[in-house]
N, C-alpha and C positions, 0 to 999 in steps of 0.2 A: 327072347325075353329082353326087354329094355325097361329100366326103372329110372325115372328122373326124380330127383329130390332137391328141394331148395331149403336152406336153413338161414334164418335171418334174426338179428337182434342187435343190441348195442355192442360196440366194440368192448371187449373184456368179458363178455358173457360166455365165452367158449364156443362161439359159432364155428370158427375155423377148425378147432380141434375136433369137434363133433363130426364135421364133414370129412376131415382127414381120416378119422377112425373108420367111418363107413367105407370110404374108398379103399383104404388099406385092407380092411377085413374082407371086402369083396375080392381083392386080388389074392389074398391068402386062401380063399375058398375056390380059386380057379376061375373067377369071373374077370371080365375086363371092367375097368373103371376110369373115370376122369373126375378130377376135383378142380373146380375153377373158383378161386377166391376173389373177392372184390376188396381190394386194399385202397388206401388213400386216406383222406381225412376221416373216413368212416371209423377207422380203428381208434380214434380218440373220443369215443362217446356217441358218435353218430350211428346211423344204421349200417351195420356190416352184414354181408351175406356171402354165401357160397353156393355153388351148384354142383351136384354130384350126378353123374350118369353111370349106371351099372348095367352090364349086358353080358349075355353068354356068347356074344359075337363081337368082333372088333368094333370100336366106336369111331366113326369118322368125323364127327363134329360135336363139340361140347355145348353147342347152342341149342336151347329149347325155349319155347314160349311159355307153355303151361307145364307144371310139374305134376307127377303122380302123387307126390307127398310134399307137404309143406310143414316145416317146424318153425313156429313163431315164438320168439322169446320176449317181444315187447309190442306195445300198441302201434308205434310208427311202422314197424315191419308188417303188421297186419294190414294197415292202410295201404302200404306199397304193394304187397304181394297177395293179399287175400283173395283177389279175383283172378289169380293166375294159377288155378288148380284145375286139372282135367275133371270132367264129369266122372263120378265114381271114385275120385281120388280121396286123399286124407289130409285134414288139417289138424295138427296138434298145436295148441296154443297155450301159452303161459297164463293160466287163469288167475295167477297172483297179481299180474300187471295188466292183463287185458280182461275187462269185466264181462264182456259178452261178444259173441259172434253170431250174426244172423246168417243162417245158411239159406242162400237164395238159389242154390244149385243142388244137384244130386251129389253131395259130397259128405263123407263121413267126418264128423267133427268130434275132437277129443280135447276137452278142457283139462289141462294138467297144471295143478298149482305148484309148479317146479320150484319157484323161489321159496314159497312157504315150506315145502317139504325139505328142501336143502337146509333151510334155517333150523328146522326141527332136528336135523342131524348135527347141528352146531358147526356146519361147514358150508356157508353160502356159495363157495366156489364150485361146488359139485352140482349146482342146479342144472347145468347142461347134461350131466349124466342121469339125473332124474328124468328129464325129457327123453333122453336116448333110451332109457329102460322102458318107458311107456311105448315108444315107437317100435322097439325091437319086439315087444310082446304082440303088437297088433299087425306088424308087417313081418311075416315069418320068412325072412331071407337069410339072416345071419345066425351063425352058431355062437352061443355064449362064450365058449372057450376061445374062439377066434377073436371075438370082440375084446376079451381080456388080454390076449396075446398082443393085439394091436395097441391097446391102452398101455400095456407095459412097455412096448416099443416107444411110444410117444412120450411117456413120462421119463423114461431113461433111468439110469442108476441113481441120479440125484434126487428124483422124486418117487422112487420105488415105494417109499413109506406111505404114499397116497393111494396105493392100490386097494387096500381094504376099505377105505371110506368110499372110494369110487365104486367098488363092487356093491357096497351097501346102498349107495345112491341109485345104481341101476336096478337093484331089487325093489327099492321103495317106489321108483317110477313104474316098474312093471306091475306092482301091487295096486297102483293108483288107477288103473284102467280095468274095466270089466271084460 
């Protein structure tokens, strides 16, 4: 089993944290994972992205052309990566910022109003967790308790108070997809 995931959005939308969570959770579940961030000027409002590879066998290269799953947080990211998904793959896009996506391939498309849903929780910072919740429901690889352990690890003691709202955001995201 090899699963390739690309996450892209504006710097500051939680793209990197979302990718780190998935890679960390995969390791905690006994899988191999690679997380490759793209840093640079992208972190200051431009398009930031990361690639995650998850496998049940050692991974020898972090490079892939098309991903199995694509999580898109903004319109420029869709323009950049929307055509880089394998046939039969999944695109989850932020329908709060991206108005539509025309599916020209055999791809499963999930519009998730992640920004609007996070604002309804009075915490726009958790929009990435809304998207992650939708993703986790549709792509049944990760155990919820392992995701929460990984989130607790990355938030650390200083931000432990953010765990309940992040848990709620994951649930809202999960509820947003059929």
